[in-house]
Each structure stands twice: as C-alpha cells, then as structure tokens.
C-alpha positions, 0 to 999 in steps of 0.5 A, a space after each residue: 519977211 520975218 524981222 531980225 529978232 526972229 533969225 536963229 542959227 540951227 543945225 538941220 536934222 531929219 526930213 519931215 513930211 510936208 517939205 520940212 526938215 526938223 531943227 531944235 532950239 532950246 528944246 523947241 521943235 522947228 519945221 524948216 523949209 528950203 534946207 537939207 538934212 545936216 546943213 548949218 543954216 540961219 532961219 527966219 522963224 514964224 508961227 513962233 508964239 510961246 504956246 505954239 506946239 512947234 515953230 516954223 521957219 525958212 532958210 535965209 542963209 546957209 553956213 555949211 551947205 550939203 553936198 546935195 545943194 544945187 542952184 535953184 532952177 527957179 529964182 522966184 522959188 529960191 528961199 535964199 534969193 528971196 530973203 536977200 530981196 526981202 520978199 517971200 519965195 513962191 510955193 510949189 518948188 520947195 525941193 528945187 535946191 536939192 539934186 534930184 537923186 537926193 530929193 528921191 532919197 529924202 522922199 524915201 526916208 519920209 515914206 518909211 517914217 510915215 509907214 513906221 509911225 502911222 502904218 505900224 509897219 516896216 515898208 522895206 519888208 513889204 516890197 519898198 526899195 526906194 523912190 523911182 523916177 517914171 520911165 521917160 522922165 527928162 534929165 532935169 525933171 522940168 516941164 512935167 505939169 500938164 495942169 497948173 493954176 495961177 491967181 491974179 493979184 490986185 494989180 491984175 498981174 499973174 501970180 502964185 502964192 507964197 507958202 502958208 501966206 496970203 502974199 502973192 508973188 507976180 510971175 512970168 514963168 513956171 518952169 515945172 509947167 508943160 512948155 505949151 503952158 508957158 508959151 501962152 504968156 498968160 502974164 501979158 493978158 488983160 487980167 483985171 476982173 479975173 481971180 484965178 486961172 487954171 490951165 490944162 494941156 493934153 499929154 500927147 505930142 499934138 496936145 490941145 490946151 484949155 484955159 479956164 478963167 475964173 471971174 470975180 464978178 467985178 468986171 463984165 466980160 473980163 474972161 472974154 477979153 483975155 481969151 481973145 488974146 490967147 494964141 490961135 488954137 487954144 480953147 478957153 472957158 469961163 467959170 462964174 460963181 453963180 447958184 445952180 452950178 453945172 460944173 461940180 458946184 463951182 460955177 457955170 461953165 461958159 465956152 469962150 473959144 474952142 472947146 470946154 474939154 480936153 481929149 487924152 489918149 492913154 494906153 489905147 483909150 480915149 478920154 474927155 476931161 471937161 473944164 476943171 475936171 481931175 486928171 493926173 498932173 505929170 505928163 507921164 503919170 497916166 500911162 505909168 499908173 495904168 501900167 502899175 495898177 493893171 500889173 497889180 490886179 491882173 484882171 481876167 475876163 468875167 471878174 468884178 472890179 470897182 474903181 473908186 474915186 474914179 475921176 474921168 475913168 483913167 483906170 476904169 477904161 482898161 479895167 472894163 476892157 479886161 473884164 469883158 462883157 461877162 464881167 463888171 466894172 463899177 466906176 464911182 466918182 463924187 464930183 458930178 461934172 467929172 462923173 459925166 465925163 466918165 459916162 462919155 469915156 466908158 460908153 463903149 463898155 456895157 459892163 461899166 456901171 458909172 455911179 456918182 456919189 460918196 464912195 463909202 455909201 455908193 459902193 455898198 448901195 450898188 453892191 447891195 442892189 446887185 447882190 454882188 461881191 467884188 473880186 478886186 478894187 482900185 482906188 485913187 482917193 484925194 490927199 486926205 485918203 480913203 478913211 475908215 468908212 470907205 475902208 470898211 465898205 471895201 472890206 465888206 465888198 468881198 474884194 480879195 485884192 486892192 490896188 491903192 494909188 495915193 499922193 500922200 504917204 501919211 494918209 496911205 499909211 493910216 489907211 494901210 493900218 486900217 486895211 491890215 487890221 481888217 485882214 489885208 496884208 501889204 503885198 507890194 508897194 511902189 513909190 514913184 517921183 511924179 512930183 519932182 522938185 516938190 515934197 510930194 510922191 505917188 504910191 501904188 500899193 497892192 493889198 491882198 486879203 489873208 
C-alpha cells in the first residue's frame, strides 16, 4: 500500500475508460479506481513521479458517498476493506461497489466518450440507447464467468493478482465464477509446482468442467497429483512449456483425466473447445451474440460471408447453415489449436472454408485465390481491435455489411473511424453488459457500405 505521504483528498469527476474516475490535484490529472463520479474521497496515489503525464490512485476512504455506492459483494476486491488491512484489493471486480443500474449508466457514458473522442461520431445518432443486460441475467449478476484463471503464489496457494501489481492475493472464492468452478475448491489442492490454472465450464445445465494446470517445471508430476484430487467427472489436462508446442504455441497439452476439451451447444449447434481455446466468457454471451449478429446480417441462401477472428466457430456454424450449399462461409482464425476446433465444429458444412492465419493477409489471399467477393462480414477481434490493415482488407473484400463484435470501446471507436473513412456508415449499435461488476462491455455494431 502507499505510504501516508501519498494520501490525497479529492472530488471525483467524470468516469474514464479502464475502470477509472478522473480527479485533479494542483493541475495534475489522477485516474482513480474504486470510486464513483461525484464522491469526495481520500486516495492512495501511485505512479506519481514528477515527470509522469498523469497519476493513478485507489480510493481508501469515502467522505461523501454516492447514492449508488453499495457494499462490495467480494471482500477481497473491496478497496476500502483492503486499505483498512494494509493490503491491495484483488483485481477483476472493480465496479463491485456500484449498483448494477449505475454501473451500466457509467459504462454508457464511457462508450459515448470513446466514440466521440476516438470515433469522431455521436453514437446516440447511430442507434445507441444505453448499456443493457443480456436477457436472462440474474438479479445480482454473479456466477456468470464460465472461464476464469488463477495463479499460484510462492507458498502454493491459489491466488489472483492485484491491479497493475505483482502482488498476489490468496483467495478461496471467486463470486463472479460459475458455481461449478467454485465447487471445485481449487484452493484445497496441492499446487506446488503449478504456476497457473485455467478453468472452463460448459454453459448448459449438464455442463462439463475442464481444469488446465500450467506447470512451472520445478516439481515433476505436479499437475497429475492435483488432478487426482478433483471431484469425480471433472476433466483435467496439463500444459507444460516445451518447444514444438501443439497447443497454440503455449506448450504441449497432456490429458490427465476425462477429456482435453469441452463441448458447448448453442442455438442448435454443437461446438468443441480444446484446452485453453477461446470461447465467450459470460454464460449468456454465446446465444446473445449469435442472435445479434444473425439479426444484423440477415444472411440469405447463396450469399458469401467471412467470419474473422472466428475462434472455434461460434458465428461460423449458424452462418454456414444460413448460406446453404450454394453459399460460402470463410472462417479465419489465427490460433492453430482453436482453428483445429473450428475444422471439427464445421465439418458438416461443405460450404465452410476454414483457414488459419493473420486476418489481414489470409482474407485477401483466400478471396484472390477464389476470385470471389464477399456479401458480408462478422468479426470479433481481440481487445486491441482490427486495426487499419484488417479494415483495409475488409474494405477490399467487397462486403456491403459488417457486423462488428467488440469487447473494447476504444478499439471499436478507432476502427469505426477507419470504416467510416472508407465509405461505411454505422447503421446500428448495441452495447451489452456481458462483464458485470467490471468496467468491460460488449459492443455489436452494424456497418453498411454507402
């Protein structure tokens, strides 16, 4: 924790992207976490060198609380409680002290600010009406994470990191995680020799669970011993860091018990996701996003569609079915292991072309080889966004409609500016709260060529 000399009393102003609220002290901008706009608080300041462009801080005491402040559901993520104990709060639930309604209002303000500043447009004139919860969300919006990751500290304890810190916080619960993840009681396993644990659970009622142990190489057979202590019916695998990886460059995947993959069923399609392969995190996200994308693109029989950053084929499968045998579905994914999953998940569709590689190069190459043009595109890029090269490739593809799924408003805004400069207009935009109690949000925008 920061020393007493670094404690400032400030009035919090507007929210800022990244889970912060802006404060000012003697002309210096400070990005503050764990506050709410309008509050008068004391903050512990860090990153506060004289040459720093801005400082950062965490709320350690509230003098005038917002009406939207609530008791944090997770004590270890509560900044005020952590400060009273002289420790740092665990990351991953930085909005847990704010009512859900206010969280979504704040996220809407951030989305509008990013679109205005980086996208150069007023999103309210392009269909944005606010941040909404997915249909079927629980009243407390807990237990939604079907994928989560933990680290193991030097004492062999299950832990998570504090924000922007190397400090590890031992934990024995993760309230945002699916109940089946907490039921594993991973904190009671012998974890010496394991550096990281990734857990995935299927989103269905009969969901399977896969635990992936990443070994640090210091203790032989560490993952195997931990796996033996897991509840019956739980699958487990080990990932060891060796050359010649068979698992997306991260290591060799070894089955310990059960399977090395999970099955998912969404909107009538079955999917296989191997090991650490990408899948949407919120239990309601796959069905919610398929519905939005299919509604925006309205694919018809015989059309040609590309699914970029396609992962295991979440959107590829329903799109391939919709375009039929006379259409074309081009599914492009960069990660080799995940692309192999897409091959399995789309094997019933001869109209599906699965290609692994960088989107900006692979899209152009595949279309040039087939001398084809696209009718529409769906893309779900990483948090950094598509970028200018990928946007240029999409523009050259001939697509008239683009459904853009984004988990970051800043990169979405930047790509929006590039798409609009290239002749597209933002026809509609939905922002969905698929990351409750965090600052993240999911955007689905429809772009139509002029």
